[in-house]
N, C-alpha and C positions, 0 to 999 in steps of 0.2 A: 315154782313148785309148791305144792301144799303137802303137809304131813297130816295123815289121819291116824292117830293113835287109837288102837282098839284093844278091848279085852272082853272076855265073856262075862266078867264080873261087873262091867260098867257100860255106860254109853260111850260114844266116840268123843275124842278131843281133836279138833282141827286147828292147825297152826300154819301160818304163812311160812314160806321157805326159810327166810332169814332167822325168824324166831325158832323154828324147828332145828335149824343148824346149830344155833347157840345152845339150845337145850341139850342136843346130843353131845356137843363139846363139853358142857358142864358135867355130863355123865361119863366123860372120859372116852367117848367114841367119836369116830370120824363120821360126819354126815353121810348118809346113804339113803337110797330110795327105799330100801327094805331093811327090816331088822326086827330084833326081838330082845326084850328084857325078861329073862326067865324069872319065875316066881321066887326062886332062891336069891336072885340078885336084886330084888326090889328094895329090901332094907338099906343096902348100900346106895342104891340110886336115890332113895328118899333123903338119906343123910347128905349126899353130895349136893343135891338141890337146896336143901336147907342151909348148908354151909355157904353156898354161893350167894343166897339171899342175905344171910347175915353179913357176909363180907361186903356186899354191895350197899348195905345200909349202915356201914360203920360210920361213926361221927366224922372221921377224917375226910370222907367223901361227900358229906352233906353241905350244900351251898349255904352261905350266910342268908339270914332272913331277907335282907334288902335285895339280894340277887334273886331269891326264889320268887319274890313278888313280880319281878319283871319278866320272868320266863313263863310260857304257858305250861300247864300241867301236862306231864307225860306219864305214860304207863311204865311203871317200874318193873324190875325183875320179879318181885314178889307177885304182882298181879299176873304176869305172863306165865309163871310156872305153877301157880296155885292149882289150876285145874288138873295139871299132870300129877302133881304131888297127891292130890285127892284120889285120882285114878289109881296111882301106884298103891296107895294105902288100901283101897278097896280090893284091888287085885291081889295084893299080898294076903289080906284076910281070907280071901276065897281060894288062895293057892293057884291063881291063874296067871299066866304070862301076859305081857303087854306087847303087841306087835304093831308095825306100821308098814305100809306099802304092800300088803298081801291081801 
């Protein structure tokens, strides 16, 4: 499944199913084919995503330098949620909701 997040204030953001499911769980929602984040709920949604990124990047979870060199680079949570956070900020500024699946 693909998630296509849309808002009248921005372009679309498309995510693969697993990443979209993770994003919705970080927002405190169950993954679903359709949904909406109302404009009034966007500040809380942004804060939740930023907190999740900060938690994922905490020093306790960072691998040692020698281990990091042996593993291929992967896309972190910050990179996966950044487009959505930017979308939420622009939608909030415009007073527009963000929807998916409609």
